[in-house]
PyMOL CGO cylinders between C-alpha atoms (Angstrom):
from pymol import cmd
from pymol.cgo import CYLINDER

trace = [
    CYLINDER, -40.46, -7.31, -9.92, -38.56, -8.98, -7.11, 0.3, 1, 1, 1, 1, 1, 1,
    CYLINDER, -38.56, -8.98, -7.11, -36.92, -11.52, -9.39, 0.3, 1, 1, 1, 1, 1, 1,
    CYLINDER, -36.92, -11.52, -9.39, -35.64, -8.74, -11.65, 0.3, 1, 1, 1, 1, 1, 1,
    CYLINDER, -35.64, -8.74, -11.65, -34.51, -6.81, -8.61, 0.3, 1, 1, 1, 1, 1, 1,
    CYLINDER, -34.51, -6.81, -8.61, -32.42, -9.62, -7.09, 0.3, 1, 1, 1, 1, 1, 1,
    CYLINDER, -32.42, -9.62, -7.09, -30.59, -10.74, -10.19, 0.3, 1, 1, 1, 1, 1, 1,
    CYLINDER, -30.59, -10.74, -10.19, -26.92, -9.90, -9.71, 0.3, 1, 1, 1, 1, 1, 1,
    CYLINDER, -26.92, -9.90, -9.71, -26.42, -9.67, -13.45, 0.3, 1, 1, 1, 1, 1, 1,
    CYLINDER, -26.42, -9.67, -13.45, -28.85, -9.76, -16.46, 0.3, 1, 1, 1, 1, 1, 1,
    CYLINDER, -28.85, -9.76, -16.46, -30.90, -12.97, -16.33, 0.3, 1, 1, 1, 1, 1, 1,
    CYLINDER, -30.90, -12.97, -16.33, -31.14, -13.27, -20.14, 0.3, 1, 1, 1, 1, 1, 1,
    CYLINDER, -31.14, -13.27, -20.14, -27.45, -13.89, -20.45, 0.3, 1, 1, 1, 1, 1, 1,
    CYLINDER, -27.45, -13.89, -20.45, -26.03, -17.40, -20.48, 0.3, 1, 1, 1, 1, 1, 1,
    CYLINDER, -26.03, -17.40, -20.48, -25.10, -18.96, -17.12, 0.3, 1, 1, 1, 1, 1, 1,
    CYLINDER, -25.10, -18.96, -17.12, -21.54, -19.73, -16.09, 0.3, 1, 1, 1, 1, 1, 1,
    CYLINDER, -21.54, -19.73, -16.09, -20.37, -22.96, -17.66, 0.3, 1, 1, 1, 1, 1, 1,
    CYLINDER, -20.37, -22.96, -17.66, -20.00, -25.96, -15.43, 0.3, 1, 1, 1, 1, 1, 1,
    CYLINDER, -20.00, -25.96, -15.43, -16.32, -26.80, -14.99, 0.3, 1, 1, 1, 1, 1, 1,
    CYLINDER, -16.32, -26.80, -14.99, -14.79, -30.23, -15.37, 0.3, 1, 1, 1, 1, 1, 1,
    CYLINDER, -14.79, -30.23, -15.37, -14.54, -30.59, -11.65, 0.3, 1, 1, 1, 1, 1, 1,
    CYLINDER, -14.54, -30.59, -11.65, -18.18, -31.24, -10.83, 0.3, 1, 1, 1, 1, 1, 1,
    CYLINDER, -18.18, -31.24, -10.83, -17.66, -31.49, -7.10, 0.3, 1, 1, 1, 1, 1, 1,
    CYLINDER, -17.66, -31.49, -7.10, -16.40, -27.89, -7.02, 0.3, 1, 1, 1, 1, 1, 1,
    CYLINDER, -16.40, -27.89, -7.02, -19.50, -26.78, -8.94, 0.3, 1, 1, 1, 1, 1, 1,
    CYLINDER, -19.50, -26.78, -8.94, -21.98, -28.66, -6.80, 0.3, 1, 1, 1, 1, 1, 1,
    CYLINDER, -21.98, -28.66, -6.80, -20.10, -28.23, -3.53, 0.3, 1, 1, 1, 1, 1, 1,
    CYLINDER, -20.10, -28.23, -3.53, -21.48, -31.52, -2.07, 0.3, 1, 1, 1, 1, 1, 1,
    CYLINDER, -21.48, -31.52, -2.07, -19.53, -34.28, -0.35, 0.3, 1, 1, 1, 1, 1, 1,
    CYLINDER, -19.53, -34.28, -0.35, -20.41, -37.25, 1.91, 0.3, 1, 1, 1, 1, 1, 1,
    CYLINDER, -20.41, -37.25, 1.91, -20.57, -35.03, 5.01, 0.3, 1, 1, 1, 1, 1, 1,
    CYLINDER, -20.57, -35.03, 5.01, -23.05, -32.76, 3.26, 0.3, 1, 1, 1, 1, 1, 1,
    CYLINDER, -23.05, -32.76, 3.26, -25.20, -35.73, 2.23, 0.3, 1, 1, 1, 1, 1, 1,
    CYLINDER, -25.20, -35.73, 2.23, -25.28, -37.02, 5.84, 0.3, 1, 1, 1, 1, 1, 1,
    CYLINDER, -25.28, -37.02, 5.84, -26.24, -33.57, 7.16, 0.3, 1, 1, 1, 1, 1, 1,
    CYLINDER, -26.24, -33.57, 7.16, -28.99, -33.23, 4.57, 0.3, 1, 1, 1, 1, 1, 1,
    CYLINDER, -28.99, -33.23, 4.57, -30.45, -36.63, 5.41, 0.3, 1, 1, 1, 1, 1, 1,
    CYLINDER, -30.45, -36.63, 5.41, -30.54, -35.72, 9.11, 0.3, 1, 1, 1, 1, 1, 1,
    CYLINDER, -30.54, -35.72, 9.11, -31.76, -32.14, 8.81, 0.3, 1, 1, 1, 1, 1, 1,
    CYLINDER, -31.76, -32.14, 8.81, -33.43, -32.01, 5.33, 0.3, 1, 1, 1, 1, 1, 1,
    CYLINDER, -33.43, -32.01, 5.33, -31.70, -28.74, 4.48, 0.3, 1, 1, 1, 1, 1, 1,
    CYLINDER, -31.70, -28.74, 4.48, -28.38, -27.49, 3.24, 0.3, 1, 1, 1, 1, 1, 1,
    CYLINDER, -28.38, -27.49, 3.24, -25.63, -26.81, 5.80, 0.3, 1, 1, 1, 1, 1, 1,
    CYLINDER, -25.63, -26.81, 5.80, -24.49, -23.20, 5.98, 0.3, 1, 1, 1, 1, 1, 1,
    CYLINDER, -24.49, -23.20, 5.98, -21.27, -22.44, 4.12, 0.3, 1, 1, 1, 1, 1, 1,
    CYLINDER, -21.27, -22.44, 4.12, -19.22, -19.25, 3.73, 0.3, 1, 1, 1, 1, 1, 1,
    CYLINDER, -19.22, -19.25, 3.73, -19.96, -19.27, -0.04, 0.3, 1, 1, 1, 1, 1, 1,
    CYLINDER, -19.96, -19.27, -0.04, -23.62, -18.86, 0.81, 0.3, 1, 1, 1, 1, 1, 1,
    CYLINDER, -23.62, -18.86, 0.81, -22.91, -15.33, 1.98, 0.3, 1, 1, 1, 1, 1, 1,
    CYLINDER, -22.91, -15.33, 1.98, -22.02, -14.23, -1.54, 0.3, 1, 1, 1, 1, 1, 1,
    CYLINDER, -22.02, -14.23, -1.54, -24.31, -16.59, -3.42, 0.3, 1, 1, 1, 1, 1, 1,
    CYLINDER, -24.31, -16.59, -3.42, -27.51, -16.03, -1.44, 0.3, 1, 1, 1, 1, 1, 1,
    CYLINDER, -27.51, -16.03, -1.44, -27.27, -13.78, 1.61, 0.3, 1, 1, 1, 1, 1, 1,
    CYLINDER, -27.27, -13.78, 1.61, -25.62, -10.81, -0.18, 0.3, 1, 1, 1, 1, 1, 1,
    CYLINDER, -25.62, -10.81, -0.18, -29.10, -9.75, -1.37, 0.3, 1, 1, 1, 1, 1, 1,
    CYLINDER, -29.10, -9.75, -1.37, -29.98, -8.83, 2.22, 0.3, 1, 1, 1, 1, 1, 1,
    CYLINDER, -29.98, -8.83, 2.22, -27.94, -5.66, 1.61, 0.3, 1, 1, 1, 1, 1, 1,
    CYLINDER, -27.94, -5.66, 1.61, -30.85, -4.32, -0.39, 0.3, 1, 1, 1, 1, 1, 1,
    CYLINDER, -30.85, -4.32, -0.39, -33.59, -4.30, 2.33, 0.3, 1, 1, 1, 1, 1, 1,
    CYLINDER, -33.59, -4.30, 2.33, -31.09, -3.36, 5.05, 0.3, 1, 1, 1, 1, 1, 1,
    CYLINDER, -31.09, -3.36, 5.05, -30.02, -0.35, 2.97, 0.3, 1, 1, 1, 1, 1, 1,
    CYLINDER, -30.02, -0.35, 2.97, -33.62, 0.74, 2.62, 0.3, 1, 1, 1, 1, 1, 1,
    CYLINDER, -33.62, 0.74, 2.62, -34.16, 0.38, 6.37, 0.3, 1, 1, 1, 1, 1, 1,
    CYLINDER, -34.16, 0.38, 6.37, -30.99, 2.35, 7.01, 0.3, 1, 1, 1, 1, 1, 1,
    CYLINDER, -30.99, 2.35, 7.01, -32.24, 5.16, 4.74, 0.3, 1, 1, 1, 1, 1, 1,
    CYLINDER, -32.24, 5.16, 4.74, -35.54, 5.31, 6.60, 0.3, 1, 1, 1, 1, 1, 1,
    CYLINDER, -35.54, 5.31, 6.60, -33.77, 5.43, 9.94, 0.3, 1, 1, 1, 1, 1, 1,
    CYLINDER, -33.77, 5.43, 9.94, -31.57, 8.21, 8.61, 0.3, 1, 1, 1, 1, 1, 1,
    CYLINDER, -31.57, 8.21, 8.61, -34.71, 10.12, 7.65, 0.3, 1, 1, 1, 1, 1, 1,
    CYLINDER, -34.71, 10.12, 7.65, -36.14, 9.68, 11.15, 0.3, 1, 1, 1, 1, 1, 1,
    CYLINDER, -36.14, 9.68, 11.15, -32.85, 10.83, 12.72, 0.3, 1, 1, 1, 1, 1, 1,
    CYLINDER, -32.85, 10.83, 12.72, -32.39, 13.89, 10.47, 0.3, 1, 1, 1, 1, 1, 1,
    CYLINDER, -32.39, 13.89, 10.47, -36.09, 14.79, 10.76, 0.3, 1, 1, 1, 1, 1, 1,
    CYLINDER, -36.09, 14.79, 10.76, -35.95, 14.69, 14.51, 0.3, 1, 1, 1, 1, 1, 1,
    CYLINDER, -35.95, 14.69, 14.51, -32.62, 16.59, 14.63, 0.3, 1, 1, 1, 1, 1, 1,
    CYLINDER, -32.62, 16.59, 14.63, -33.77, 19.39, 12.35, 0.3, 1, 1, 1, 1, 1, 1,
    CYLINDER, -33.77, 19.39, 12.35, -37.35, 19.41, 13.57, 0.3, 1, 1, 1, 1, 1, 1,
    CYLINDER, -37.35, 19.41, 13.57, -39.06, 18.53, 10.28, 0.3, 1, 1, 1, 1, 1, 1,
    CYLINDER, -39.06, 18.53, 10.28, -40.25, 15.00, 11.18, 0.3, 1, 1, 1, 1, 1, 1,
    CYLINDER, -40.25, 15.00, 11.18, -43.88, 15.71, 10.33, 0.3, 1, 1, 1, 1, 1, 1,
    CYLINDER, -43.88, 15.71, 10.33, -46.51, 15.69, 7.62, 0.3, 1, 1, 1, 1, 1, 1,
    CYLINDER, -46.51, 15.69, 7.62, -45.32, 14.30, 4.24, 0.3, 1, 1, 1, 1, 1, 1,
    CYLINDER, -45.32, 14.30, 4.24, -41.76, 13.74, 5.47, 0.3, 1, 1, 1, 1, 1, 1,
    CYLINDER, -41.76, 13.74, 5.47, -42.89, 11.53, 8.34, 0.3, 1, 1, 1, 1, 1, 1,
    CYLINDER, -42.89, 11.53, 8.34, -45.28, 9.60, 6.15, 0.3, 1, 1, 1, 1, 1, 1,
    CYLINDER, -45.28, 9.60, 6.15, -42.56, 9.02, 3.55, 0.3, 1, 1, 1, 1, 1, 1,
    CYLINDER, -42.56, 9.02, 3.55, -40.09, 7.81, 6.20, 0.3, 1, 1, 1, 1, 1, 1,
    CYLINDER, -40.09, 7.81, 6.20, -42.72, 5.36, 7.61, 0.3, 1, 1, 1, 1, 1, 1,
    CYLINDER, -42.72, 5.36, 7.61, -43.58, 4.01, 4.13, 0.3, 1, 1, 1, 1, 1, 1,
    CYLINDER, -43.58, 4.01, 4.13, -39.93, 3.45, 3.26, 0.3, 1, 1, 1, 1, 1, 1,
    CYLINDER, -39.93, 3.45, 3.26, -39.18, 1.71, 6.61, 0.3, 1, 1, 1, 1, 1, 1,
    CYLINDER, -39.18, 1.71, 6.61, -42.25, -0.53, 6.19, 0.3, 1, 1, 1, 1, 1, 1,
    CYLINDER, -42.25, -0.53, 6.19, -41.24, -1.38, 2.63, 0.3, 1, 1, 1, 1, 1, 1,
    CYLINDER, -41.24, -1.38, 2.63, -37.73, -2.26, 3.76, 0.3, 1, 1, 1, 1, 1, 1,
    CYLINDER, -37.73, -2.26, 3.76, -39.02, -4.49, 6.58, 0.3, 1, 1, 1, 1, 1, 1,
    CYLINDER, -39.02, -4.49, 6.58, -41.44, -6.31, 4.33, 0.3, 1, 1, 1, 1, 1, 1,
    CYLINDER, -41.44, -6.31, 4.33, -38.77, -6.84, 1.70, 0.3, 1, 1, 1, 1, 1, 1,
    CYLINDER, -38.77, -6.84, 1.70, -36.38, -8.16, 4.41, 0.3, 1, 1, 1, 1, 1, 1,
    CYLINDER, -36.38, -8.16, 4.41, -38.95, -10.62, 5.64, 0.3, 1, 1, 1, 1, 1, 1,
    CYLINDER, -38.95, -10.62, 5.64, -39.73, -11.80, 2.12, 0.3, 1, 1, 1, 1, 1, 1,
    CYLINDER, -39.73, -11.80, 2.12, -36.05, -12.37, 1.20, 0.3, 1, 1, 1, 1, 1, 1,
    CYLINDER, -36.05, -12.37, 1.20, -35.20, -14.12, 4.47, 0.3, 1, 1, 1, 1, 1, 1,
    CYLINDER, -35.20, -14.12, 4.47, -38.19, -16.47, 4.04, 0.3, 1, 1, 1, 1, 1, 1,
    CYLINDER, -38.19, -16.47, 4.04, -37.14, -17.27, 0.49, 0.3, 1, 1, 1, 1, 1, 1,
    CYLINDER, -37.14, -17.27, 0.49, -33.51, -17.94, 1.48, 0.3, 1, 1, 1, 1, 1, 1,
    CYLINDER, -33.51, -17.94, 1.48, -34.64, -20.27, 4.30, 0.3, 1, 1, 1, 1, 1, 1,
    CYLINDER, -34.64, -20.27, 4.30, -37.18, -22.01, 2.03, 0.3, 1, 1, 1, 1, 1, 1,
    CYLINDER, -37.18, -22.01, 2.03, -34.60, -22.62, -0.72, 0.3, 1, 1, 1, 1, 1, 1,
    CYLINDER, -34.60, -22.62, -0.72, -32.27, -24.29, 1.82, 0.3, 1, 1, 1, 1, 1, 1,
    CYLINDER, -32.27, -24.29, 1.82, -34.79, -26.97, 2.55, 0.3, 1, 1, 1, 1, 1, 1,
    CYLINDER, -34.79, -26.97, 2.55, -35.19, -30.41, 0.88, 0.3, 1, 1, 1, 1, 1, 1,
    CYLINDER, -35.19, -30.41, 0.88, -38.51, -32.02, 0.06, 0.3, 1, 1, 1, 1, 1, 1,
    CYLINDER, -38.51, -32.02, 0.06, -39.26, -35.72, 0.42, 0.3, 1, 1, 1, 1, 1, 1,
    CYLINDER, -39.26, -35.72, 0.42, -40.65, -37.50, -2.63, 0.3, 1, 1, 1, 1, 1, 1,
    CYLINDER, -40.65, -37.50, -2.63, -41.90, -41.10, -2.89, 0.3, 1, 1, 1, 1, 1, 1,
    CYLINDER, -41.90, -41.10, -2.89, -40.71, -43.09, -5.92, 0.3, 1, 1, 1, 1, 1, 1,
    CYLINDER, -40.71, -43.09, -5.92, -43.78, -45.35, -5.82, 0.3, 1, 1, 1, 1, 1, 1,
    CYLINDER, -43.78, -45.35, -5.82, -42.90, -48.50, -7.79, 0.3, 1, 1, 1, 1, 1, 1,
    CYLINDER, -42.90, -48.50, -7.79, -39.49, -47.29, -8.90, 0.3, 1, 1, 1, 1, 1, 1,
    CYLINDER, -39.49, -47.29, -8.90, -36.11, -47.55, -7.19, 0.3, 1, 1, 1, 1, 1, 1,
    CYLINDER, -36.11, -47.55, -7.19, -33.35, -44.96, -7.29, 0.3, 1, 1, 1, 1, 1, 1,
    CYLINDER, -33.35, -44.96, -7.29, -31.60, -46.45, -10.27, 0.3, 1, 1, 1, 1, 1, 1,
    CYLINDER, -31.60, -46.45, -10.27, -34.81, -46.55, -12.28, 0.3, 1, 1, 1, 1, 1, 1,
    CYLINDER, -34.81, -46.55, -12.28, -35.51, -42.97, -11.22, 0.3, 1, 1, 1, 1, 1, 1,
    CYLINDER, -35.51, -42.97, -11.22, -32.14, -41.95, -12.73, 0.3, 1, 1, 1, 1, 1, 1,
    CYLINDER, -32.14, -41.95, -12.73, -33.36, -43.19, -16.13, 0.3, 1, 1, 1, 1, 1, 1,
    CYLINDER, -33.36, -43.19, -16.13, -36.67, -41.34, -15.66, 0.3, 1, 1, 1, 1, 1, 1,
    CYLINDER, -36.67, -41.34, -15.66, -35.08, -38.03, -14.75, 0.3, 1, 1, 1, 1, 1, 1,
    CYLINDER, -35.08, -38.03, -14.75, -33.04, -38.05, -17.98, 0.3, 1, 1, 1, 1, 1, 1,
    CYLINDER, -33.04, -38.05, -17.98, -36.31, -37.65, -19.88, 0.3, 1, 1, 1, 1, 1, 1,
    CYLINDER, -36.31, -37.65, -19.88, -36.80, -34.09, -18.62, 0.3, 1, 1, 1, 1, 1, 1,
    CYLINDER, -36.80, -34.09, -18.62, -35.11, -30.99, -20.05, 0.3, 1, 1, 1, 1, 1, 1,
    CYLINDER, -35.11, -30.99, -20.05, -32.74, -30.50, -17.11, 0.3, 1, 1, 1, 1, 1, 1,
    CYLINDER, -32.74, -30.50, -17.11, -29.00, -30.90, -17.69, 0.3, 1, 1, 1, 1, 1, 1,
    CYLINDER, -29.00, -30.90, -17.69, -27.30, -33.63, -15.66, 0.3, 1, 1, 1, 1, 1, 1,
    CYLINDER, -27.30, -33.63, -15.66, -24.05, -32.41, -14.12, 0.3, 1, 1, 1, 1, 1, 1,
    CYLINDER, -24.05, -32.41, -14.12, -23.40, -34.99, -11.42, 0.3, 1, 1, 1, 1, 1, 1,
    CYLINDER, -23.40, -34.99, -11.42, -24.39, -38.65, -11.26, 0.3, 1, 1, 1, 1, 1, 1,
    CYLINDER, -24.39, -38.65, -11.26, -23.34, -40.58, -8.18, 0.3, 1, 1, 1, 1, 1, 1,
    CYLINDER, -23.34, -40.58, -8.18, -24.59, -43.70, -6.51, 0.3, 1, 1, 1, 1, 1, 1,
    CYLINDER, -24.59, -43.70, -6.51, -26.64, -41.78, -3.91, 0.3, 1, 1, 1, 1, 1, 1,
    CYLINDER, -26.64, -41.78, -3.91, -27.12, -38.35, -5.53, 0.3, 1, 1, 1, 1, 1, 1,
    CYLINDER, -27.12, -38.35, -5.53, -27.87, -36.44, -8.67, 0.3, 1, 1, 1, 1, 1, 1,
    CYLINDER, -27.87, -36.44, -8.67, -27.34, -32.79, -9.56, 0.3, 1, 1, 1, 1, 1, 1,
    CYLINDER, -27.34, -32.79, -9.56, -29.08, -31.17, -12.49, 0.3, 1, 1, 1, 1, 1, 1,
    CYLINDER, -29.08, -31.17, -12.49, -29.43, -27.62, -13.83, 0.3, 1, 1, 1, 1, 1, 1,
    CYLINDER, -29.43, -27.62, -13.83, -32.64, -26.23, -15.23, 0.3, 1, 1, 1, 1, 1, 1,
    CYLINDER, -32.64, -26.23, -15.23, -32.97, -24.09, -18.30, 0.3, 1, 1, 1, 1, 1, 1,
    CYLINDER, -32.97, -24.09, -18.30, -32.56, -20.30, -18.08, 0.3, 1, 1, 1, 1, 1, 1,
    CYLINDER, -32.56, -20.30, -18.08, -35.42, -17.84, -18.55, 0.3, 1, 1, 1, 1, 1, 1,
    CYLINDER, -35.42, -17.84, -18.55, -35.92, -14.02, -18.68, 0.3, 1, 1, 1, 1, 1, 1,
    CYLINDER, -35.92, -14.02, -18.68, -36.14, -13.91, -14.87, 0.3, 1, 1, 1, 1, 1, 1,
    CYLINDER, -36.14, -13.91, -14.87, -33.90, -16.79, -13.81, 0.3, 1, 1, 1, 1, 1, 1,
    CYLINDER, -33.90, -16.79, -13.81, -30.41, -18.01, -14.60, 0.3, 1, 1, 1, 1, 1, 1,
    CYLINDER, -30.41, -18.01, -14.60, -31.64, -21.51, -13.81, 0.3, 1, 1, 1, 1, 1, 1,
    CYLINDER, -31.64, -21.51, -13.81, -31.90, -23.63, -10.70, 0.3, 1, 1, 1, 1, 1, 1,
    CYLINDER, -31.90, -23.63, -10.70, -29.65, -26.31, -9.32, 0.3, 1, 1, 1, 1, 1, 1,
    CYLINDER, -29.65, -26.31, -9.32, -31.69, -29.42, -8.62, 0.3, 1, 1, 1, 1, 1, 1,
    CYLINDER, -31.69, -29.42, -8.62, -30.08, -31.65, -5.98, 0.3, 1, 1, 1, 1, 1, 1,
    CYLINDER, -30.08, -31.65, -5.98, -31.53, -35.13, -5.55, 0.3, 1, 1, 1, 1, 1, 1,
    CYLINDER, -31.53, -35.13, -5.55, -30.34, -37.47, -2.76, 0.3, 1, 1, 1, 1, 1, 1,
    CYLINDER, -30.34, -37.47, -2.76, -31.33, -41.10, -2.17, 0.3, 1, 1, 1, 1, 1, 1,
    CYLINDER, -31.33, -41.10, -2.17, -33.09, -41.19, 1.19, 0.3, 1, 1, 1, 1, 1, 1,
    CYLINDER, -33.09, -41.19, 1.19, -33.96, -44.86, 1.16, 0.3, 1, 1, 1, 1, 1, 1,
    CYLINDER, -33.96, -44.86, 1.16, -35.01, -47.41, -1.49, 0.3, 1, 1, 1, 1, 1, 1,
    CYLINDER, -35.01, -47.41, -1.49, -38.35, -45.78, -2.16, 0.3, 1, 1, 1, 1, 1, 1,
    CYLINDER, -38.35, -45.78, -2.16, -37.84, -42.07, -1.20, 0.3, 1, 1, 1, 1, 1, 1,
    CYLINDER, -37.84, -42.07, -1.20, -35.65, -39.22, -2.33, 0.3, 1, 1, 1, 1, 1, 1,
    CYLINDER, -35.65, -39.22, -2.33, -34.79, -35.75, -0.96, 0.3, 1, 1, 1, 1, 1, 1,
    CYLINDER, -34.79, -35.75, -0.96, -34.97, -32.94, -3.47, 0.3, 1, 1, 1, 1, 1, 1,
    CYLINDER, -34.97, -32.94, -3.47, -33.81, -29.34, -3.36, 0.3, 1, 1, 1, 1, 1, 1,
    CYLINDER, -33.81, -29.34, -3.36, -34.24, -26.61, -5.92, 0.3, 1, 1, 1, 1, 1, 1,
    CYLINDER, -34.24, -26.61, -5.92, -31.99, -23.58, -5.44, 0.3, 1, 1, 1, 1, 1, 1,
    CYLINDER, -31.99, -23.58, -5.44, -31.00, -20.66, -7.68, 0.3, 1, 1, 1, 1, 1, 1,
    CYLINDER, -31.00, -20.66, -7.68, -27.73, -21.21, -9.49, 0.3, 1, 1, 1, 1, 1, 1,
    CYLINDER, -27.73, -21.21, -9.49, -26.88, -17.77, -10.80, 0.3, 1, 1, 1, 1, 1, 1,
    CYLINDER, -26.88, -17.77, -10.80, -28.84, -15.34, -8.55, 0.3, 1, 1, 1, 1, 1, 1,
    CYLINDER, -28.84, -15.34, -8.55, -29.51, -15.09, -4.84, 0.3, 1, 1, 1, 1, 1, 1,
    CYLINDER, -29.51, -15.09, -4.84, -33.23, -15.98, -4.75, 0.3, 1, 1, 1, 1, 1, 1,
    CYLINDER, -33.23, -15.98, -4.75, -36.30, -16.49, -6.92, 0.3, 1, 1, 1, 1, 1, 1,
    CYLINDER, -36.30, -16.49, -6.92, -39.94, -16.18, -6.05, 0.3, 1, 1, 1, 1, 1, 1,
    CYLINDER, -39.94, -16.18, -6.05, -41.45, -19.54, -7.10, 0.3, 1, 1, 1, 1, 1, 1,
    CYLINDER, -41.45, -19.54, -7.10, -39.04, -21.35, -9.37, 0.3, 1, 1, 1, 1, 1, 1,
    CYLINDER, -39.04, -21.35, -9.37, -38.48, -24.05, -6.79, 0.3, 1, 1, 1, 1, 1, 1,
    CYLINDER, -38.48, -24.05, -6.79, -42.22, -24.76, -6.60, 0.3, 1, 1, 1, 1, 1, 1,
    CYLINDER, -42.22, -24.76, -6.60, -42.43, -25.04, -10.37, 0.3, 1, 1, 1, 1, 1, 1,
    CYLINDER, -42.43, -25.04, -10.37, -39.55, -27.52, -10.43, 0.3, 1, 1, 1, 1, 1, 1,
    CYLINDER, -39.55, -27.52, -10.43, -41.02, -29.58, -7.55, 0.3, 1, 1, 1, 1, 1, 1,
    CYLINDER, -41.02, -29.58, -7.55, -44.33, -29.82, -9.37, 0.3, 1, 1, 1, 1, 1, 1,
    CYLINDER, -44.33, -29.82, -9.37, -42.57, -30.83, -12.62, 0.3, 1, 1, 1, 1, 1, 1,
    CYLINDER, -42.57, -30.83, -12.62, -40.61, -33.56, -10.77, 0.3, 1, 1, 1, 1, 1, 1,
    CYLINDER, -40.61, -33.56, -10.77, -43.80, -34.85, -9.10, 0.3, 1, 1, 1, 1, 1, 1,
    CYLINDER, -43.80, -34.85, -9.10, -45.58, -35.11, -12.37, 0.3, 1, 1, 1, 1, 1, 1,
    CYLINDER, -45.58, -35.11, -12.37, -42.63, -36.85, -13.97, 0.3, 1, 1, 1, 1, 1, 1,
    CYLINDER, -42.63, -36.85, -13.97, -42.54, -39.50, -11.18, 0.3, 1, 1, 1, 1, 1, 1,
    CYLINDER, -42.54, -39.50, -11.18, -46.31, -40.11, -11.46, 0.3, 1, 1, 1, 1, 1, 1,
    CYLINDER, -46.31, -40.11, -11.46, -46.21, -40.38, -15.24, 0.3, 1, 1, 1, 1, 1, 1,
    CYLINDER, -46.21, -40.38, -15.24, -43.45, -43.00, -15.42, 0.3, 1, 1, 1, 1, 1, 1,
    CYLINDER, -43.45, -43.00, -15.42, -44.38, -45.08, -12.35, 0.3, 1, 1, 1, 1, 1, 1,
]
cmd.load_cgo(trace, "trace")
C-alpha cells in the first residue's frame, strides 16, 4: 500500500533513460566518495528535497487536517463523540506515516559494508556483471548500477564504493520514486548471495 502511495508517477511505466553524462545521473564525485567512506551515508543535497523528501508532504498534510479538525471542533463546540475519535485516528495515522517515511529516508541514505572474501575489487566488478542489474558507471573506486523495474518500484540505484582491498560500501536507493519499503534489503541479500556464490 505504501509503495503504491509514494510513487510520484505510475510504477509500471518505464524509468527515465540514463543520459550520456553519467556523472550527472549518478551525482557522485570524489568529494562524495570521501564523505561516504567517512560517514557511511550519502551527503545531503538540494536535489534530495525533490527526489526523496517531497513525500513528507503527505503525512504532514494528514497531520494538518487533523489539527484543523481539533481547532474547528473546539471553536464550534463539536469536538466530542465520533468527531473527536475521527480527529484522533487521523492524527495518529499521520504521525505513524511520518515516522515510517522518515525512517525509510534515513535508512536509504546509509551504506552497508560487505566483505569480498577471496576476491578483490577488480574481480568483484566481473562478478557483478553476472547479475541482472544494468551497469551505468564503472570507475576505479566505484560502480553504479540500476535494478529492474517492477509493479511497485521504478528500480533502485545501487552504488558500490571500494572501501579497501577486501571490503566495499553498498547503498541501494530508489531511482524513480521517493522511498520503497524493503527493496534495499532485497538488493542487499541478492548481492550477498552473489559474493558468496562466486568467491
